MIDOSE-1310 file (N, C-alpha, C; in nm, 2 decimals, decimal comma, always signed):
residues 257
mwie	+20,86/+7,00/+10,64/+20,72/+6,91/+10,62/+20,62/+6,89/+10,67; +20,66/+6,93/+10,87/+20,52/+6,90/+10,96/+20,49/+7,07/+10,96; +20,55/+7,14/+10,89/+20,54/+7,34/+10,91/+20,45/+7,30/+10,78; +20,47/+7,25/+10,69/+20,37/+7,29/+10,57/+20,27/+7,21/+10,62
rtde	+20,24/+7,09/+10,62/+20,09/+7,03/+10,66/+20,02/+7,12/+10,80; +20,08/+7,20/+10,90/+20,04/+7,27/+10,99/+19,95/+7,41/+10,92; +20,03/+7,44/+10,82/+19,96/+7,57/+10,73/+19,85/+7,52/+10,65; +19,87/+7,40/+10,62/+19,76/+7,31/+10,53/+19,67/+7,32/+10,61
wrgr	+19,68/+7,26/+10,71/+19,51/+7,27/+10,81/+19,52/+7,39/+10,84; +19,59/+7,47/+10,89/+19,51/+7,65/+10,94/+19,45/+7,64/+10,84; +19,46/+7,67/+10,70/+19,39/+7,70/+10,59/+19,25/+7,67/+10,57; +19,29/+7,52/+10,58/+19,15/+7,44/+10,59/+19,04/+7,50/+10,69
aras	+19,09/+7,51/+10,81/+19,04/+7,55/+10,91/+18,97/+7,70/+10,90; +19,04/+7,80/+10,86/+18,97/+7,90/+10,82/+18,84/+7,88/+10,72; +18,90/+7,82/+10,60/+18,75/+7,82/+10,53/+18,65/+7,75/+10,59; +18,65/+7,62/+10,68/+18,56/+7,60/+10,75/+18,47/+7,70/+10,82
allm	+18,55/+7,74/+10,89/+18,50/+7,84/+10,97/+18,39/+7,96/+10,90; +18,45/+8,01/+10,79/+18,39/+8,14/+10,67/+18,30/+8,06/+10,64; +18,29/+7,91/+10,58/+18,17/+7,88/+10,52/+18,05/+7,86/+10,62; +18,08/+7,82/+10,78/+17,99/+7,79/+10,87/+17,93/+7,96/+10,89
lmll	+18,03/+8,07/+10,90/+17,97/+8,20/+10,91/+17,86/+8,23/+10,84; +17,88/+8,20/+10,70/+17,80/+8,26/+10,58/+17,66/+8,17/+10,59; +17,67/+8,04/+10,62/+17,53/+7,95/+10,66/+17,49/+8,03/+10,77; +17,54/+8,04/+10,85/+17,45/+8,13/+10,98/+17,40/+8,22/+10,93
isgc	+17,45/+8,34/+10,87/+17,39/+8,46/+10,86/+17,28/+8,44/+10,73; +17,30/+8,33/+10,64/+17,21/+8,33/+10,58/+17,07/+8,27/+10,63; +17,10/+8,20/+10,73/+16,98/+8,11/+10,78/+16,93/+8,26/+10,88; +16,96/+8,32/+10,94/+16,91/+8,43/+10,98/+16,84/+8,51/+10,92
edag	+16,90/+8,55/+10,77/+16,83/+8,63/+10,69/+16,70/+8,56/+10,63; +16,71/+8,41/+10,63/+16,59/+8,36/+10,57/+16,54/+8,27/+10,69; +16,47/+8,30/+10,77/+16,44/+8,19/+10,89/+16,33/+8,12/+10,82; +16,36/+7,98/+10,88/+16,30/+7,87/+10,83/+16,19/+7,85/+10,93
ptgv	+16,12/+7,73/+10,92/+16,03/+7,66/+11,07/+16,11/+7,70/+11,20; +16,27/+7,64/+11,19/+16,33/+7,66/+11,32/+16,42/+7,79/+11,33; +16,43/+7,84/+11,26/+16,48/+7,99/+11,22/+16,45/+8,08/+11,33; +16,52/+8,17/+11,35/+16,48/+8,30/+11,45/+16,45/+8,40/+11,37
dldp	+16,33/+8,46/+11,36/+16,28/+8,60/+11,28/+16,32/+8,71/+11,32; +16,47/+8,76/+11,32/+16,53/+8,89/+11,37/+16,46/+9,01/+11,37; +16,35/+8,98/+11,26/+16,25/+9,13/+11,23/+16,14/+9,11/+11,19; +16,07/+9,05/+11,31/+15,95/+9,06/+11,32/+15,84/+9,15/+11,25
dpdp	+15,67/+9,15/+11,22/+15,62/+9,27/+11,14/+15,58/+9,36/+11,28; +15,58/+9,47/+11,24/+15,55/+9,57/+11,36/+15,38/+9,56/+11,35; +15,35/+9,60/+11,50/+15,23/+9,62/+11,46/+15,20/+9,74/+11,38; +15,02/+9,73/+11,34/+15,02/+9,86/+11,26/+14,98/+10,00/+11,29
vpas	+15,03/+10,10/+11,27/+15,04/+10,24/+11,31/+14,91/+10,28/+11,27; +14,82/+10,34/+11,36/+14,67/+10,40/+11,30/+14,75/+10,56/+11,28; +14,68/+10,59/+11,14/+14,72/+10,70/+11,05/+14,56/+10,78/+11,03; +14,48/+10,73/+11,00/+14,40/+10,83/+11,02/+14,26/+10,73/+11,06
mels	+14,11/+10,85/+11,06/+13,98/+10,76/+11,07/+13,89/+10,77/+10,96; +13,82/+10,73/+10,92/+13,72/+10,71/+10,86/+13,58/+10,68/+10,90; +13,46/+10,80/+10,91/+13,35/+10,77/+10,94/+13,27/+10,71/+10,83; +13,16/+10,65/+10,88/+13,06/+10,58/+10,77/+12,96/+10,72/+10,75
ledv	+12,92/+10,83/+10,83/+12,82/+10,91/+10,79/+12,88/+11,07/+10,74; +12,83/+11,16/+10,66/+12,83/+11,29/+10,63/+12,80/+11,37/+10,70; +12,80/+11,51/+10,70/+12,72/+11,59/+10,76/+12,55/+11,56/+10,74; +12,48/+11,59/+10,82/+12,36/+11,52/+10,78/+12,23/+11,61/+10,88
tves	+12,10/+11,61/+10,81/+12,00/+11,74/+10,89/+11,91/+11,57/+10,91; +11,85/+11,58/+11,04/+11,72/+11,49/+11,12/+11,60/+11,56/+11,11; +11,49/+11,49/+11,05/+11,41/+11,62/+11,08/+11,31/+11,56/+11,18; +11,35/+11,48/+11,26/+11,23/+11,41/+11,34/+11,32/+11,38/+11,52
lgdt	+11,26/+11,44/+11,65/+11,27/+11,40/+11,75/+11,25/+11,28/+11,80; +11,35/+11,22/+11,84/+11,30/+11,10/+11,91/+11,40/+10,98/+11,80; +11,45/+11,03/+11,71/+11,53/+10,98/+11,62/+11,65/+10,90/+11,66; +11,71/+10,80/+11,60/+11,84/+10,76/+11,65/+11,93/+10,77/+11,51
vvvt	+12,09/+10,84/+11,54/+12,17/+10,86/+11,42/+12,25/+10,76/+11,48; +12,31/+10,70/+11,35/+12,44/+10,56/+11,40/+12,57/+10,62/+11,29; +12,65/+10,59/+11,40/+12,79/+10,66/+11,31/+12,89/+10,50/+11,34; +12,93/+10,47/+11,23/+13,03/+10,39/+11,25/+13,16/+10,47/+11,21
aqvv	+13,31/+10,38/+11,28/+13,44/+10,45/+11,23/+13,51/+10,33/+11,20; +13,62/+10,38/+11,11/+13,70/+10,29/+11,07/+13,87/+10,34/+11,09; +13,96/+10,27/+11,15/+14,13/+10,35/+11,17/+14,17/+10,27/+11,07; +14,26/+10,36/+10,99/+14,33/+10,26/+10,87/+14,45/+10,30/+10,92
dedg	+14,60/+10,24/+10,85/+14,72/+10,26/+10,87/+14,74/+10,40/+10,76; +14,86/+10,39/+10,73/+14,91/+10,49/+10,62/+14,89/+10,44/+10,48; +14,89/+10,28/+10,50/+14,84/+10,24/+10,34/+14,70/+10,23/+10,32; +14,61/+10,24/+10,41/+14,47/+10,25/+10,43/+14,43/+10,15/+10,45
npis	+14,47/+10,02/+10,52/+14,43/+9,91/+10,56/+14,37/+9,92/+10,70; +14,24/+9,88/+10,71/+14,17/+9,84/+10,82/+14,26/+9,77/+10,93; +14,23/+9,86/+11,05/+14,30/+9,82/+11,22/+14,17/+9,79/+11,26; +14,17/+9,67/+11,33/+14,06/+9,66/+11,42/+14,08/+9,63/+11,53
glsl	+13,98/+9,61/+11,65/+13,99/+9,62/+11,77/+14,08/+9,73/+11,87; +14,04/+9,84/+11,81/+14,08/+9,96/+11,88/+13,97/+10,03/+11,96; +14,00/+10,04/+12,08/+13,90/+10,14/+12,14/+13,89/+10,26/+12,10; +13,77/+10,30/+12,09/+13,72/+10,44/+12,05/+13,62/+10,52/+12,12
ewts	+13,65/+10,68/+12,17/+13,54/+10,75/+12,22/+13,43/+10,81/+12,19; +13,32/+10,77/+12,18/+13,20/+10,88/+12,14/+13,15/+10,97/+12,22; +13,13/+11,11/+12,19/+13,10/+11,21/+12,22/+13,01/+11,30/+12,13; +12,91/+11,37/+12,21/+12,86/+11,47/+12,15/+12,88/+11,63/+12,21
sdpd	+12,90/+11,71/+12,08/+12,92/+11,83/+12,17/+12,82/+11,93/+12,21; +12,69/+11,86/+12,22/+12,59/+11,93/+12,26/+12,47/+11,83/+12,31; +12,49/+11,76/+12,40/+12,40/+11,67/+12,47/+12,24/+11,68/+12,46; +12,21/+11,85/+12,49/+12,12/+11,87/+12,49/+12,03/+11,86/+12,34
vlqp	+12,11/+11,82/+12,26/+12,06/+11,84/+12,09/+12,09/+11,68/+12,04; +12,17/+11,62/+12,10/+12,20/+11,48/+12,06/+12,26/+11,43/+12,16; +12,19/+11,35/+12,20/+12,25/+11,25/+12,33/+12,32/+11,09/+12,27; +12,42/+11,10/+12,35/+12,51/+10,95/+12,34/+12,41/+10,86/+12,40
lgdg	+12,39/+10,71/+12,28/+12,33/+10,62/+12,36/+12,45/+10,51/+12,38; +12,58/+10,51/+12,30/+12,68/+10,42/+12,36/+12,70/+10,36/+12,19; +12,82/+10,32/+12,17/+12,81/+10,25/+12,07/+12,82/+10,29/+11,91; +12,84/+10,45/+11,89/+12,83/+10,52/+11,77/+12,64/+10,53/+11,74
rflt	+12,56/+10,54/+11,86/+12,44/+10,58/+11,86/+12,41/+10,69/+11,93; +12,33/+10,80/+11,84/+12,28/+10,93/+11,93/+12,12/+10,93/+11,92; +12,07/+10,99/+12,04/+11,93/+11,02/+12,00/+11,91/+11,14/+12,00; +11,81/+11,21/+11,89/+11,79/+11,33/+11,86/+11,73/+11,38/+11,99
vsdg	+11,74/+11,50/+12,06/+11,63/+11,54/+12,15/+11,57/+11,68/+12,13; +11,63/+11,77/+12,05/+11,58/+11,88/+12,01/+11,65/+11,96/+11,95; +11,57/+12,06/+11,86/+11,60/+12,13/+11,73/+11,76/+12,19/+11,80; +11,85/+12,20/+11,71/+11,96/+12,26/+11,72/+12,10/+12,20/+11,62
eari	+12,20/+12,24/+11,65/+12,32/+12,16/+11,62/+12,44/+12,09/+11,70; +12,50/+11,98/+11,69/+12,56/+11,92/+11,75/+12,68/+11,85/+11,66; +12,82/+11,82/+11,72/+12,92/+11,72/+11,63/+12,93/+11,58/+11,72; +12,92/+11,51/+11,66/+12,95/+11,37/+11,70/+13,10/+11,35/+11,63
ivty	+13,19/+11,33/+11,79/+13,33/+11,33/+11,82/+13,35/+11,20/+11,87; +13,45/+11,13/+11,75/+13,53/+11,01/+11,77/+13,65/+11,03/+11,80; +13,70/+10,94/+11,90/+13,87/+11,01/+11,93/+13,93/+10,87/+11,96; +14,06/+10,82/+11,91/+14,10/+10,73/+11,97/+14,25/+10,78/+12,01
sdgd	+14,29/+10,69/+12,10/+14,41/+10,77/+12,13/+14,47/+10,62/+12,21; +14,61/+10,59/+12,19/+14,68/+10,50/+12,23/+14,76/+10,49/+12,35; +14,75/+10,64/+12,43/+14,81/+10,61/+12,54/+14,93/+10,65/+12,54; +14,99/+10,69/+12,42/+15,12/+10,71/+12,40/+15,17/+10,88/+12,34
grel	+15,05/+10,97/+12,35/+15,03/+11,07/+12,29/+14,97/+11,04/+12,15; +14,97/+10,94/+12,11/+14,92/+10,93/+11,94/+14,78/+10,98/+11,94; +14,69/+11,02/+11,91/+14,57/+11,07/+11,89/+14,48/+11,09/+11,77; +14,39/+11,04/+11,70/+14,32/+11,08/+11,60/+14,19/+11,10/+11,64
eaev	+14,11/+11,21/+11,56/+13,98/+11,25/+11,57/+13,94/+11,25/+11,46; +13,79/+11,25/+11,48/+13,70/+11,26/+11,33/+13,59/+11,34/+11,42; +13,51/+11,39/+11,32/+13,35/+11,43/+11,33/+13,28/+11,43/+11,23; +13,13/+11,46/+11,28/+13,02/+11,50/+11,16/+12,92/+11,58/+11,26
qvtv	+12,88/+11,66/+11,17/+12,78/+11,74/+11,18/+12,64/+11,72/+11,19; +12,60/+11,70/+11,26/+12,41/+11,67/+11,30/+12,36/+11,77/+11,31; +12,26/+11,85/+11,21/+12,17/+11,91/+11,25/+12,02/+11,90/+11,26; +11,98/+11,90/+11,37/+11,82/+11,85/+11,44/+11,70/+11,98/+11,36
dqra	+11,65/+11,97/+11,30/+11,50/+12,05/+11,26/+11,42/+11,99/+11,22; +11,35/+11,96/+11,34/+11,20/+11,87/+11,33/+11,12/+11,94/+11,28; +11,06/+11,90/+11,15/+10,92/+11,91/+11,04/+10,83/+11,79/+11,06; +10,68/+11,88/+11,06/+10,55/+11,80/+11,07/+10,55/+11,75/+10,94
vglr	+10,50/+11,59/+10,95/+10,46/+11,55/+10,81/+10,38/+11,46/+10,83; +10,27/+11,45/+10,93/+10,13/+11,42/+10,93/+10,05/+11,50/+11,05; +9,96/+11,45/+11,07/+9,85/+11,49/+11,20/+9,77/+11,40/+11,25; +9,78/+11,35/+11,39/+9,73/+11,25/+11,44/+9,60/+11,32/+11,51
lstd	+9,48/+11,23/+11,47/+9,37/+11,28/+11,52/+9,34/+11,12/+11,61; +9,29/+11,19/+11,75/+9,26/+11,04/+11,87/+9,19/+11,15/+11,94; +9,13/+11,06/+12,04/+9,04/+11,12/+12,13/+9,10/+11,15/+12,29; +9,25/+11,14/+12,24/+9,30/+11,18/+12,37/+9,45/+11,21/+12,33
psse	+9,50/+11,33/+12,42/+9,61/+11,40/+12,33/+9,74/+11,31/+12,40; +9,74/+11,22/+12,48/+9,82/+11,15/+12,54/+9,82/+11,02/+12,47; +9,74/+11,00/+12,36/+9,70/+10,87/+12,33/+9,82/+10,86/+12,20; +9,86/+10,75/+12,14/+9,96/+10,74/+12,01/+9,89/+10,67/+11,90
qpla	+9,77/+10,64/+11,93/+9,69/+10,55/+11,85/+9,58/+10,67/+11,77; +9,59/+10,68/+11,67/+9,54/+10,79/+11,56/+9,44/+10,71/+11,51; +9,31/+10,81/+11,50/+9,17/+10,77/+11,45/+9,20/+10,75/+11,28; +9,14/+10,63/+11,22/+9,14/+10,64/+11,10/+9,00/+10,64/+11,03
aivf	+8,92/+10,62/+11,09/+8,78/+10,64/+11,06/+8,69/+10,73/+11,21; +8,59/+10,76/+11,18/+8,47/+10,79/+11,29/+8,35/+10,72/+11,24; +8,32/+10,66/+11,36/+8,16/+10,59/+11,35/+8,08/+10,65/+11,46; +7,96/+10,71/+11,42/+7,91/+10,73/+11,53/+7,78/+10,60/+11,56
rslg	+7,73/+10,56/+11,68/+7,61/+10,45/+11,68/+7,48/+10,51/+11,75; +7,53/+10,65/+11,74/+7,41/+10,69/+11,81/+7,37/+10,84/+11,79; +7,24/+10,90/+11,78/+7,24/+11,07/+11,73/+7,27/+11,12/+11,88; +7,32/+11,23/+11,88/+7,36/+11,30/+11,99/+7,49/+11,26/+12,07
qrlp	+7,55/+11,20/+12,01/+7,67/+11,11/+12,09/+7,78/+11,23/+12,03; +7,85/+11,22/+12,13/+7,97/+11,34/+12,12/+8,10/+11,30/+12,16; +8,16/+11,32/+12,05/+8,33/+11,25/+12,08/+8,44/+11,38/+12,06; +8,53/+11,37/+12,21/+8,64/+11,48/+12,21/+8,71/+11,44/+12,15
lsiv	+8,81/+11,56/+12,07/+8,91/+11,52/+11,99/+9,01/+11,59/+12,00; +9,15/+11,50/+11,96/+9,31/+11,60/+11,99/+9,35/+11,59/+11,88; +9,42/+11,69/+11,81/+9,47/+11,69/+11,69/+9,58/+11,73/+11,70; +9,70/+11,65/+11,66/+9,86/+11,69/+11,71/+9,93/+11,67/+11,57
pvda	+10,01/+11,79/+11,55/+10,09/+11,76/+11,42/+10,20/+11,70/+11,47; +10,25/+11,59/+11,38/+10,36/+11,48/+11,44/+10,49/+11,49/+11,32; +10,58/+11,44/+11,39/+10,67/+11,41/+11,28/+10,71/+11,32/+11,23; +10,82/+11,26/+11,13/+10,82/+11,13/+11,07/+10,84/+11,00/+11,17
vgtp	+10,88/+10,98/+11,29/+10,87/+10,89/+11,40/+10,76/+10,91/+11,47; +10,66/+10,99/+11,47/+10,56/+11,03/+11,53/+10,54/+11,09/+11,66; +10,63/+11,19/+11,71/+10,67/+11,25/+11,79/+10,64/+11,39/+11,74; +10,53/+11,44/+11,86/+10,47/+11,56/+11,82/+10,51/+11,70/+11,81
iaep	+10,51/+11,76/+11,71/+10,59/+11,91/+11,69/+10,61/+12,01/+11,85; +10,76/+12,00/+11,90/+10,78/+12,08/+12,01/+10,72/+12,22/+11,99; +10,74/+12,30/+11,87/+10,74/+12,43/+11,84/+10,65/+12,43/+11,70; +10,53/+12,46/+11,68/+10,45/+12,42/+11,60/+10,44/+12,55/+11,53
efev	+10,46/+12,55/+11,37/+10,46/+12,67/+11,32/+10,37/+12,76/+11,25; +10,21/+12,68/+11,25/+10,10/+12,69/+11,21/+10,00/+12,67/+11,32; +9,88/+12,72/+11,30/+9,76/+12,66/+11,36/+9,67/+12,57/+11,30; +9,63/+12,46/+11,37/+9,59/+12,33/+11,34/+9,42/+12,39/+11,29
ewav	+9,40/+12,38/+11,18/+9,27/+12,40/+11,14/+9,18/+12,28/+11,11; +9,03/+12,29/+11,14/+8,95/+12,17/+11,11/+8,82/+12,24/+11,05; +8,71/+12,16/+10,98/+8,59/+12,16/+10,92/+8,53/+12,01/+10,89; +8,41/+12,02/+10,86/+8,33/+11,91/+10,84/+8,25/+11,97/+10,69
gnpn	+8,25/+11,83/+10,63/+8,18/+11,88/+10,51/+8,02/+11,91/+10,50; +7,95/+11,81/+10,61/+7,83/+11,81/+10,59/+7,79/+11,85/+10,72; +7,76/+11,97/+10,79/+7,74/+11,99/+10,94/+7,61/+11,96/+10,99; +7,55/+11,90/+10,88/+7,38/+11,83/+10,96/+7,41/+11,69/+10,98
vaal	+7,54/+11,64/+10,94/+7,56/+11,49/+10,95/+7,63/+11,49/+11,13; +7,74/+11,58/+11,08/+7,78/+11,56/+11,22/+7,87/+11,71/+11,24; +7,85/+11,78/+11,36/+7,90/+11,91/+11,35/+7,99/+11,94/+11,49; +8,10/+12,02/+11,46/+8,21/+12,04/+11,58/+8,15/+12,14/+11,65
dege	+8,20/+12,11/+11,81/+8,16/+12,23/+11,87/+8,29/+12,23/+11,91; +8,34/+12,40/+11,90/+8,46/+12,41/+11,95/+8,47/+12,51/+12,06; +8,44/+12,45/+12,17/+8,44/+12,48/+12,28/+8,59/+12,51/+12,39; +8,57/+12,45/+12,50/+8,71/+12,44/+12,59/+8,77/+12,32/+12,53
qlhl	+8,69/+12,22/+12,52/+8,75/+12,11/+12,44/+8,68/+12,05/+12,32; +8,75/+12,05/+12,18/+8,70/+12,04/+12,07/+8,61/+11,88/+12,09; +8,47/+11,92/+12,02/+8,39/+11,78/+12,02/+8,32/+11,76/+11,84; +8,31/+11,67/+11,84/+8,24/+11,63/+11,73/+8,12/+11,55/+11,74
eags	+7,98/+11,59/+11,69/+7,85/+11,56/+11,75/+7,75/+11,51/+11,65; +7,72/+11,38/+11,66/+7,65/+11,34/+11,55/+7,53/+11,38/+11,56; +7,47/+11,44/+11,43/+7,34/+11,50/+11,43/+7,21/+11,43/+11,34; +7,27/+11,37/+11,23/+7,17/+11,28/+11,13/+7,25/+11,19/+11,10
hgtt	+7,17/+11,07/+11,02/+7,24/+10,98/+10,94/+7,27/+10,95/+10,83; +7,41/+10,93/+10,80/+7,46/+10,96/+10,66/+7,61/+10,96/+10,72; +7,68/+11,01/+10,58/+7,83/+11,00/+10,59/+7,88/+11,15/+10,58; +8,03/+11,19/+10,62/+8,09/+11,32/+10,57/+8,19/+11,31/+10,60
elvl	+8,29/+11,43/+10,59/+8,44/+11,40/+10,61/+8,47/+11,49/+10,67; +8,58/+11,49/+10,79/+8,66/+11,56/+10,88/+8,78/+11,58/+10,81; +8,78/+11,72/+10,77/+8,90/+11,79/+10,73/+9,01/+11,84/+10,75; +9,09/+11,79/+10,84/+9,20/+11,91/+10,91/+9,31/+11,93/+10,85
gygp	+9,39/+12,04/+10,87/+9,50/+12,11/+10,82/+9,58/+12,16/+10,89; +9,71/+12,18/+10,85/+9,86/+12,26/+10,92/+9,92/+12,30/+10,81; +9,92/+12,43/+10,81/+10,02/+12,45/+10,72/+9,98/+12,37/+10,58; +10,06/+12,35/+10,51/+10,09/+12,28/+10,37/+10,02/+12,12/+10,38
lsvt	+9,98/+12,09/+10,53/+9,91/+11,92/+10,50/+9,78/+11,95/+10,57; +9,73/+11,83/+10,47/+9,58/+11,80/+10,51/+9,58/+11,67/+10,50; +9,47/+11,62/+10,60/+9,42/+11,52/+10,65/+9,26/+11,50/+10,62; +9,18/+11,40/+10,55/+9,05/+11,39/+10,59/+9,06/+11,26/+10,61
vpve	+8,92/+11,27/+10,75/+8,92/+11,14/+10,81/+8,76/+11,11/+10,79; +8,72/+10,98/+10,73/+8,54/+10,98/+10,69/+8,49/+10,95/+10,83; +8,37/+11,03/+10,82/+8,27/+11,05/+10,92/+8,15/+10,96/+10,89; +8,10/+10,83/+10,99/+7,96/+10,80/+10,96/+7,87/+10,79/+11,09
vdae	+7,74/+10,84/+11,02/+7,65/+10,85/+11,17/+7,57/+10,72/+11,12; +7,56/+10,59/+11,19/+7,49/+10,50/+11,13/+7,40/+10,43/+11,28; +7,32/+10,52/+11,35/+7,27/+10,48/+11,47/+7,18/+10,39/+11,46; +7,16/+10,31/+11,57/+7,08/+10,16/+11,58/+6,99/+10,22/+11,71
ltle	+6,82/+10,19/+11,66/+6,77/+10,19/+11,77/+6,72/+10,07/+11,81; +6,68/+10,04/+11,94/+6,68/+9,89/+12,02/+6,54/+9,91/+12,05; +6,45/+9,82/+12,03/+6,30/+9,82/+12,07/+6,28/+9,70/+12,14; +6,15/+9,68/+12,22/+6,14/+9,54/+12,25/+6,03/+9,52/+12,21
acas	+6,08/+9,41/+12,14/+5,88/+9,35/+12,07/+5,89/+9,22/+12,13; +5,71/+9,23/+12,19/+5,69/+9,14/+12,27/+5,57/+9,00/+12,22; +5,57/+8,88/+12,24/+5,47/+8,81/+12,19/+5,42/+8,76/+12,31; +5,27/+8,76/+12,33/+5,20/+8,71/+12,39/+5,10/+8,61/+12,34
vgsd	+5,12/+8,54/+12,46/+5,02/+8,35/+12,40/+4,99/+8,33/+12,53; +4,83/+8,36/+12,53/+4,78/+8,29/+12,67/+4,84/+8,41/+12,80; +4,87/+8,33/+12,87/+4,95/+8,42/+13,01/+5,09/+8,41/+12,99; +5,14/+8,36/+12,88/+5,25/+8,38/+12,88/+5,30/+8,47/+12,80
srcs	+5,42/+8,58/+12,81/+5,46/+8,67/+12,78/+5,60/+8,68/+12,74; +5,65/+8,64/+12,61/+5,81/+8,70/+12,59/+5,85/+8,78/+12,53; +5,96/+8,84/+12,57/+6,00/+8,97/+12,50/+6,16/+8,94/+12,43; +6,18/+8,99/+12,33/+6,33/+8,98/+12,30/+6,34/+9,11/+12,21
evdl	+6,47/+9,13/+12,20/+6,56/+9,27/+12,18/+6,55/+9,27/+12,01; +6,53/+9,37/+11,93/+6,53/+9,37/+11,78/+6,61/+9,54/+11,76; +6,72/+9,47/+11,69/+6,79/+9,64/+11,62/+6,72/+9,65/+11,54; +6,68/+9,78/+11,51/+6,66/+9,88/+11,41/+6,74/+9,96/+11,36
tfte	+6,81/+9,96/+11,24/+6,90/+10,05/+11,19/+6,85/+10,15/+11,07; +6,87/+10,27/+11,12/+6,84/+10,38/+11,04/+6,93/+10,42/+10,91; +6,86/+10,40/+10,78/+6,91/+10,44/+10,67/+6,90/+10,57/+10,61; +6,92/+10,62/+10,52/+6,88/+10,74/+10,44/+6,82/+10,69/+10,33
s	+6,74/+10,73/+10,30/+6,63/+10,65/+10,20/+6,67/+10,73/+10,03
């Protein structure tokens, strides 16, 4: 009788141990707030890199090219917080400014290269081709070649007044054309009102009262600038009353009749 009870006790003990083991295994597979996750989510693995810009042609010097990059995993999910390296294959054409910004310096071709490396031999690289081909889009008329302020109109206030002129072809950001394709041409609509003196320095000289136009050309480009000669002559008008003589300036403006 004692032996039978011992066997019964042993059977119950085995059943209890088996049940506890099953509960333990179940808890590990489905960890709750107090459970231990034996299979945490691994860090995402970079698989490829996408750039915001495709091959492009820039027609201005001093312009800025901006590129952004996105690294994704094998499922196409973006991965943030990665350190990227930005380089230019030819800094004389495209100068790196940092953070995906590049400055166009001269005509030519250069590749923007973006590289990611995890330090363990894994490396991703993407690139975009940039062609710099400066093109003139306008002409800047000024009295000083170094000035960036163009003249929109010319007004003379005295006959015989001479104005030095500088005519510079510029690109879309206002940078002078480094290698001009054409000669700059100029002409005045009515030379009697204002005439061009093409000496060592180009000058425009007021001849008579009136209006005309200065026409500038550069290849297919043409710019017209209005010219006005509106000379003012100052006379001294005096009024004498007894021994008291008073004078004042009177401005007289000549106009065409």
